[in-house]
C-alpha positions as CSV (number, residue, x, y, z in Angstrom):
1,M,90.1,96.4,112.3
2,A,91.9,96.9,115.6
3,V,92.8,99.9,117.7
4,A,95.9,100.3,119.9
5,K,96.6,102.9,122.4
6,T,100.4,102.5,123.0
7,P,103.3,102.0,120.6
8,E,104.0,98.6,122.1
9,D,100.3,97.5,121.7
10,T,100.4,98.9,118.1
11,Y,103.5,96.8,117.3
12,N,102.0,93.6,118.9
13,K,98.7,94.0,117.0
14,I,100.6,94.4,113.7
15,V,102.6,91.2,114.3
16,E,99.5,89.3,115.5
17,L,97.0,90.5,112.9
18,K,99.3,91.1,109.9
19,P,97.0,93.9,108.5
20,E,97.3,95.3,105.0
21,M,97.4,98.9,106.2
22,V,98.3,100.7,109.5
23,F,97.5,104.2,110.6
24,T,99.9,105.2,113.4
25,K,100.8,108.3,115.2
26,Y,104.2,109.7,114.6
27,D,104.8,110.7,118.2
28,F,103.2,108.8,121.0
29,N,104.9,110.8,123.7
30,S,106.9,107.8,124.7
31,D,110.2,106.2,123.9
32,M,108.8,104.6,120.7
33,K,107.7,106.7,117.8
34,G,105.9,105.7,114.6
35,I,109.2,105.3,112.8
36,D,110.3,102.8,115.5
37,I,107.1,100.8,115.0
38,I,107.8,100.7,111.2
39,K,111.4,99.5,111.7
40,K,110.5,96.9,114.3
41,S,107.5,95.6,112.2
42,K,109.7,95.3,109.1
43,Q,112.3,93.4,111.0
44,T,109.8,90.9,112.4
45,L,107.5,90.5,109.4
46,N,110.1,90.9,106.7
47,E,108.3,91.4,103.4
48,N,104.8,91.1,104.9
49,V,105.0,94.5,106.5
50,P,101.8,96.5,105.9
51,T,101.4,99.9,104.2
52,F,101.9,102.6,106.8
53,N,100.2,105.9,107.1
54,I,101.8,108.2,109.7
55,I,99.6,110.8,111.4
56,A,101.9,113.8,112.1
57,P,101.1,117.5,111.8
58,D,104.7,118.6,111.6
59,I,107.1,115.7,111.0
60,P,110.6,117.0,110.2
61,K,111.7,116.2,106.7
62,E,114.7,114.2,107.8
63,E,112.5,111.9,109.8
64,Y,110.0,111.6,107.0
65,L,112.8,110.5,104.7
66,E,114.1,108.1,107.3
67,A,110.6,106.5,107.5
68,R,110.4,106.4,103.7
69,N,113.8,104.7,103.5
70,A,113.0,102.2,106.2
71,I,109.8,100.9,104.6
72,G,110.2,101.9,100.9
73,D,107.0,101.8,98.9
74,K,105.1,100.4,101.9
75,M,104.8,103.8,103.4
76,N,101.8,105.4,101.7
77,T,101.6,108.9,103.2
78,I,102.0,111.4,106.0
79,I,98.6,112.5,107.2
80,R,98.5,116.1,108.4
81,E,94.8,116.4,109.1
82,Q,93.1,113.8,111.2
83,T,89.7,113.3,109.7
84,E,87.7,110.2,108.9
85,I,87.1,111.5,105.4
86,R,90.9,111.6,104.8
87,Y,91.3,108.0,106.1
88,N,88.5,106.7,104.0
89,G,90.0,108.3,100.9
90,I,93.4,106.7,101.5
91,I,91.7,103.3,102.0
92,E,89.6,103.7,98.8
93,N,92.7,104.7,96.8
94,Y,94.6,101.7,98.2
95,K,91.7,99.3,97.2
96,E,91.7,100.8,93.6
97,I,95.4,100.2,93.3
98,L,95.1,96.6,94.5
99,N,92.3,96.0,91.9
100,K,94.2,97.5,88.9
101,K,95.5,95.1,86.4
102,F,99.0,95.9,85.2
């Protein structure tokens, strides 16, 4: 597990650590948003891009769809409430999906 404080640091940690899942803010109050991190990570990592969970209370629908289109099935959800219980639930659901036999 790693924590980043800026969009640039978030991107660098994604490329360096190649995590399975990333929780990122939608708006960092900087030039780079969560969608930019998703797009840049996908370009760099190609198919190894992690599952993204964007933390955003009021993301506009167009921007949600843009994020969805940019990353496809690798974008799990938009998180509207920022609670540890919510994060843990997403992680547990992800683990269950990984362990299912199709």
